[in-house]
Structure formats: C-alpha cells, structure tokens
Backbone as CSV, one residue per row, in Angstrom:
resi,resn,N_x,N_y,N_z,CA_x,CA_y,CA_z,C_x,C_y,C_z
1,UNK,119.518,117.532,126.303,119.907,117.990,124.994,118.656,118.143,124.139
2,UNK,118.624,119.142,123.265,117.463,119.432,122.445,117.830,119.502,120.966
3,UNK,116.774,119.462,120.145,116.975,119.470,118.698,115.753,120.112,118.044
4,UNK,115.953,120.727,116.883,114.856,121.344,116.134,114.353,120.338,115.093
5,UNK,113.048,120.127,115.094,112.429,119.219,114.116,112.477,119.875,112.741
6,UNK,112.904,119.125,111.735,113.014,119.667,110.377,111.657,119.868,109.708
7,UNK,110.604,119.319,110.286,109.273,119.475,109.703,108.487,120.608,110.374
8,UNK,108.363,120.558,111.694,107.551,121.552,112.406,108.380,122.721,112.949
9,UNK,109.698,122.615,112.903,110.634,123.657,113.364,110.567,123.956,114.855
10,UNK,110.011,123.040,115.630,109.943,123.218,117.083,111.174,122.622,117.747
11,UNK,111.646,123.299,118.790,112.757,122.810,119.586,112.216,121.800,120.592
12,UNK,112.737,120.573,120.552,112.218,119.504,121.410,113.379,118.714,122.006
13,UNK,113.122,118.036,123.143,114.175,117.183,123.717,114.461,116.004,122.790
14,UNK,115.662,115.469,122.839,116.052,114.345,121.979,115.157,113.123,122.169
15,UNK,114.535,113.003,123.326,113.633,111.866,123.558,112.401,111.926,122.660
16,UNK,112.152,113.099,122.053,111.009,113.258,121.149,111.355,112.891,119.710
17,UNK,112.552,112.341,119.494,113.004,111.939,118.161,113.379,110.459,118.183
18,UNK,113.048,109.766,117.107,113.469,108.371,116.997,114.979,108.318,116.794
19,UNK,115.584,107.232,117.230,117.023,107.072,117.055,117.343,106.778,115.588
20,UNK,118.523,107.246,115.169,118.961,107.064,113.795,120.475,106.867,113.808
21,UNK,120.929,105.694,113.449,122.339,105.314,113.594,123.318,106.207,112.845
22,UNK,122.955,106.684,111.661,123.947,107.363,110.820,123.974,108.883,110.976
23,UNK,123.029,109.463,111.691,123.066,110.924,111.857,124.093,111.305,112.928
24,UNK,124.544,112.550,112.890,125.592,112.992,113.812,125.200,112.817,115.272
25,UNK,123.974,113.213,115.601,123.543,113.121,116.996,122.791,111.816,117.300
26,UNK,122.792,110.916,116.329,122.176,109.583,116.463,120.651,109.629,116.634
27,UNK,120.021,110.704,116.152,118.566,110.836,116.201,118.051,111.342,114.862
28,UNK,116.827,110.962,114.530,116.189,111.368,113.290,116.018,112.884,113.262
29,UNK,115.911,113.487,112.091,115.736,114.932,111.992,114.284,115.358,112.171
30,UNK,113.351,114.395,112.056,111.924,114.664,112.212,111.462,114.111,113.560
31,UNK,110.700,114.912,114.314,110.234,114.454,115.633,109.226,113.313,115.478
32,UNK,108.961,112.624,116.579,108.051,111.476,116.564,106.648,111.866,116.133
33,UNK,106.179,113.042,116.575,104.829,113.496,116.227,104.713,113.719,114.719
34,UNK,105.680,114.445,114.148,105.654,114.703,112.699,105.859,113.423,111.897
35,UNK,106.701,112.542,112.400,106.943,111.263,111.744,105.658,110.435,111.709
36,UNK,104.927,110.443,112.817,103.663,109.708,112.900,102.637,110.298,111.920
37,UNK,102.553,111.629,111.871,101.620,112.282,110.943,101.942,111.910,109.504
38,UNK,103.227,111.910,109.155,103.646,111.561,107.807,103.288,110.109,107.486
39,UNK,103.476,109.224,108.449,103.133,107.813,108.242,101.640,107.649,107.991
40,UNK,100.824,108.372,108.764,99.378,108.296,108.571,98.972,108.821,107.206
41,UNK,99.588,109.917,106.780,99.278,110.475,105.459,99.639,109.485,104.355
42,UNK,100.785,108.855,104.490,101.219,107.860,103.509,100.264,106.676,103.505
43,UNK,99.889,106.217,104.695,98.966,105.083,104.811,97.636,105.419,104.155
44,UNK,97.084,106.583,104.480,95.785,106.954,103.932,95.844,107.148,102.424
45,UNK,96.946,107.702,101.941,97.083,107.879,100.499,97.146,106.532,99.795
46,UNK,97.796,105.553,100.435,97.987,104.250,99.802,96.758,103.352,99.941
47,UNK,96.128,103.347,101.123,95.082,102.368,101.390,93.675,102.933,101.485
48,UNK,93.544,104.217,101.677,92.209,104.784,101.865,91.741,105.603,100.681
49,UNK,92.478,105.546,99.580,92.122,106.311,98.398,91.006,105.633,97.610
50,UNK,90.721,106.181,96.445,89.719,105.589,95.570,90.285,104.306,94.960
51,UNK,89.436,103.511,94.356,89.901,102.277,93.705,90.930,102.594,92.623
52,UNK,90.731,103.705,91.926,91.666,104.093,90.878,93.037,104.428,91.474
53,UNK,93.044,105.133,92.619,94.296,105.472,93.294,94.981,104.209,93.813
54,UNK,94.191,103.299,94.382,94.750,102.053,94.908,95.374,101.236,93.779
55,UNK,94.670,101.157,92.652,95.193,100.384,91.530,96.480,101.009,90.994
56,UNK,96.532,102.331,90.943,97.737,103.013,90.465,98.915,102.719,91.389
57,UNK,98.680,102.737,92.699,99.745,102.434,93.663,100.206,100.991,93.507
58,UNK,99.255,100.081,93.312,99.578,98.661,93.153,100.392,98.437,91.875
59,UNK,99.986,99.062,90.787,100.704,98.913,89.514,102.111,99.487,89.640
60,UNK,102.243,100.599,90.343,103.562,101.193,90.555,104.481,100.264,91.327
61,UNK,103.942,99.629,92.357,104.732,98.684,93.156,105.136,97.483,92.314
62,UNK,104.223,96.961,91.522,104.514,95.797,90.670,105.563,96.156,89.615
63,UNK,105.461,97.367,89.070,106.453,97.813,88.084,107.839,97.865,88.711
64,UNK,107.920,98.438,89.919,109.226,98.552,90.587,109.783,97.192,90.987
65,UNK,108.936,96.331,91.556,109.416,95.061,92.098,109.595,93.972,91.053
66,UNK,108.719,93.938,90.034,108.744,92.838,89.065,109.111,93.267,87.651
67,UNK,109.195,94.559,87.409,109.547,95.037,86.083,108.436,94.887,85.062
68,UNK,107.177,94.841,85.505,106.038,94.707,84.609,105.444,96.093,84.382
69,UNK,105.306,96.514,83.124,104.757,97.832,82.819,103.256,97.854,83.101
70,UNK,102.709,99.057,83.156,101.276,99.233,83.395,100.464,98.536,82.313
71,UNK,100.876,98.706,81.057,100.149,98.089,79.938,100.199,96.561,80.019
72,UNK,101.383,96.015,80.349,101.514,94.558,80.499,100.608,94.055,81.618
73,UNK,100.632,94.771,82.751,99.820,94.375,83.906,98.336,94.375,83.549
74,UNK,97.871,95.472,82.924,96.454,95.573,82.573,96.057,94.519,81.544
75,UNK,96.949,94.231,80.612,96.676,93.200,79.612,96.541,91.826,80.273
76,UNK,97.488,91.502,81.154,97.418,90.230,81.884,96.163,90.162,82.753
77,UNK,95.851,91.274,83.397,94.713,91.329,84.305,93.395,91.094,83.579
78,UNK,93.265,91.670,82.385,92.032,91.511,81.605,91.825,90.071,81.142
79,UNK,92.909,89.340,80.941,92.829,87.970,80.435,92.347,86.978,81.486
80,UNK,92.447,87.343,82.759,92.137,86.377,83.816,91.135,86.962,84.798
81,UNK,89.963,86.338,84.911,88.904,86.842,85.797,88.720,85.988,87.048
82,UNK,89.400,84.826,87.090,89.254,83.899,88.222,90.630,83.469,88.738
83,UNK,90.690,83.115,90.010,91.930,82.644,90.626,92.394,81.360,89.942
84,UNK,93.685,81.276,89.643,94.250,80.104,88.969,94.275,78.871,89.867
85,UNK,94.122,79.036,91.181,94.149,77.891,92.098,92.730,77.467,92.487
86,UNK,91.980,78.351,93.144,90.651,77.969,93.662,89.520,78.271,92.679
87,UNK,89.828,78.991,91.599,88.899,79.329,90.532,87.773,80.268,90.961
88,UNK,87.927,80.918,92.113,86.954,81.899,92.580,87.087,83.160,91.739
89,UNK,85.957,83.783,91.416,85.981,85.024,90.644,86.535,86.152,91.509
90,UNK,87.373,86.998,90.909,87.941,88.121,91.645,86.856,89.150,91.925
91,UNK,86.851,89.675,93.152,85.822,90.637,93.552,86.356,92.061,93.665
92,UNK,87.678,92.227,93.748,88.253,93.562,93.878,89.697,93.549,93.387
93,UNK,90.269,94.743,93.254,91.669,94.822,92.845,92.579,94.290,93.950
94,UNK,92.140,94.415,95.221,92.937,93.876,96.327,92.986,92.360,96.247
95,UNK,91.855,91.751,95.905,91.759,90.297,95.877,92.566,89.690,94.741
96,UNK,92.847,90.462,93.699,93.551,89.960,92.516,95.050,90.218,92.664
97,UNK,95.818,89.166,92.966,97.251,89.284,93.230,98.035,88.628,92.102
98,UNK,99.024,89.344,91.568,99.876,88.796,90.520,100.949,87.929,91.171
99,UNK,100.871,86.630,90.946,101.806,85.690,91.556,103.103,85.650,90.757
100,UNK,104.190,85.469,91.475,105.504,85.381,90.819,106.433,84.512,91.655
101,UNK,107.468,83.996,91.006,108.477,83.194,91.689,109.424,84.149,92.416
102,UNK,109.606,83.946,93.703,110.469,84.826,94.486,111.948,84.577,94.215
103,UNK,112.272,83.440,93.635,113.661,83.131,93.319,114.075,83.736,91.978
104,UNK,113.265,83.490,90.941,113.620,83.939,89.589,112.952,85.255,89.201
105,UNK,111.850,85.616,89.892,111.098,86.815,89.538,110.130,86.583,88.393
106,UNK,110.048,85.339,87.901,109.173,85.000,86.772,107.703,85.187,87.166
107,UNK,106.944,85.869,86.307,105.521,86.095,86.521,104.773,84.796,86.248
108,UNK,103.834,84.451,87.142,103.021,83.260,86.905,101.618,83.700,86.483
109,UNK,100.636,83.596,87.339,99.266,83.995,87.021,98.696,84.791,88.180
110,UNK,97.443,85.228,88.020,96.763,85.941,89.089,96.119,84.936,90.036
111,UNK,96.253,85.214,91.314,95.640,84.399,92.357,94.818,85.299,93.270
112,UNK,93.840,84.708,93.953,93.128,85.483,94.960,94.082,85.701,96.142
113,UNK,93.740,86.644,96.979,94.612,86.998,98.102,94.922,85.776,98.981
114,UNK,93.908,84.968,99.271,94.102,83.815,100.162,95.030,82.760,99.550
115,UNK,94.842,82.443,98.285,95.699,81.436,97.640,97.133,81.947,97.516
116,UNK,97.298,83.219,97.174,98.628,83.794,97.063,99.344,83.764,98.412
117,UNK,98.633,84.117,99.457,99.204,84.107,100.803,99.552,82.676,101.213
118,UNK,98.661,81.736,100.892,98.899,80.336,101.234,100.156,79.786,100.582
119,UNK,100.330,80.054,99.295,101.539,79.589,98.606,102.779,80.208,99.233
120,UNK,102.681,81.481,99.566,103.814,82.168,100.191,104.156,81.580,101.549
121,UNK,103.144,81.249,102.331,103.386,80.659,103.653,104.000,79.267,103.553
122,UNK,103.747,78.588,102.439,104.369,77.287,102.208,105.660,77.424,101.397
123,UNK,106.162,78.662,101.315,107.448,78.974,100.674,107.514,78.533,99.217
124,UNK,106.363,78.492,98.540,106.278,78.066,97.133,106.897,76.686,96.922
125,UNK,106.830,75.836,97.922,107.460,74.513,97.878,106.398,73.443,97.602
126,UNK,106.374,72.859,96.385,105.368,71.846,96.048,105.392,70.636,96.985
127,UNK,106.590,70.215,97.419,106.690,69.065,98.323,106.014,69.357,99.649
128,UNK,106.203,70.556,100.153,105.584,70.943,101.417,104.067,71.036,101.269
129,UNK,103.614,71.543,100.130,102.168,71.614,99.873,101.552,70.221,99.772
130,UNK,102.257,69.281,99.132,101.761,67.899,99.047,101.682,67.262,100.433
131,UNK,102.685,67.527,101.270,102.657,67.019,102.644,101.448,67.570,103.396
132,UNK,101.165,68.853,103.199,100.013,69.485,103.849,98.713,68.858,103.351
133,UNK,98.620,68.618,102.029,97.418,68.001,101.458,97.228,66.583,102.000
134,UNK,98.320,65.820,102.075,98.246,64.463,102.635,97.812,64.490,104.094
135,UNK,98.338,65.424,104.836,97.967,65.580,106.243,96.459,65.811,106.374
136,UNK,95.928,66.737,105.546,94.493,67.034,105.607,93.636,65.829,105.232
137,UNK,94.056,65.060,104.232,93.288,63.902,103.818,93.309,62.803,104.859
138,UNK,94.393,62.686,105.596,94.531,61.604,106.569,94.083,61.971,107.980
139,UNK,93.754,63.204,108.226,93.367,63.602,109.594,92.046,64.338,109.601
C-alpha cells in the first residue's frame, strides 16, 4: 500500500511513514524523511540560533508554561546575577534558569542549570535533599 507525502508530494510505501493512531490509514501524512527534516529545522531554529533568538524562544516557553510576561521575566532576570543556591555568577542565558514550584506554579528565583536540575532530580523535596546532605557528610 502507498501514500502521498503531504510535504514532498511523493508517492511512497506506508513503511516510509510513521504510525499515527487517529488517521484513517493509521499513518502520518508526512513521510519519515520530511518529518526528520522538519525536526532538524525546528531544532536548529531553537538551539542553534543567535543568543537573541535563543532568549526569545526561552521567554516564549516561560510565558506559555508559567504565565510570566517578557517584561516580568526581564525585570526578574536583571535583579539577579548569581545562582540563589550555589551563588555562582551566571555565564549565559542557558545557565540562568527560572525556578518554579511544579505543584503550584509559583515562581521562585533564578538558579544555575546544575542547581535547577539537582532540585528537580530530588523532586523539590527538602527532606530528600537533607537525607542526601547527611549521606554526603557521613560517607
């Protein structure tokens, strides 16, 4: 069985399309090759752009996920030049992460990438972090 790709308009076998549960023929309308190209374009636009483009993408994501406007984000960002946990100075926009509570969505402070990731891996649980600190001190 064959299908026409909605992007490149080429007739290809169904094996050249990713599966898609809700479509009539149970396959995506875009072939794997075109889908891969689109993913690369999206990746490069998001991660390989200029610092200004990267910051705009980051602010857009924060606005959508946390409801913080661009002006609020920039105002908060200007107020804090060092990580609230390790006190290391921020070196890039990637390194400066706006921390928030995953349960309530409440904005906390800016953390460096490593501290933000660490808190997330410990599920933002102070008791678990204290256990980890005790473990390190005793071993």
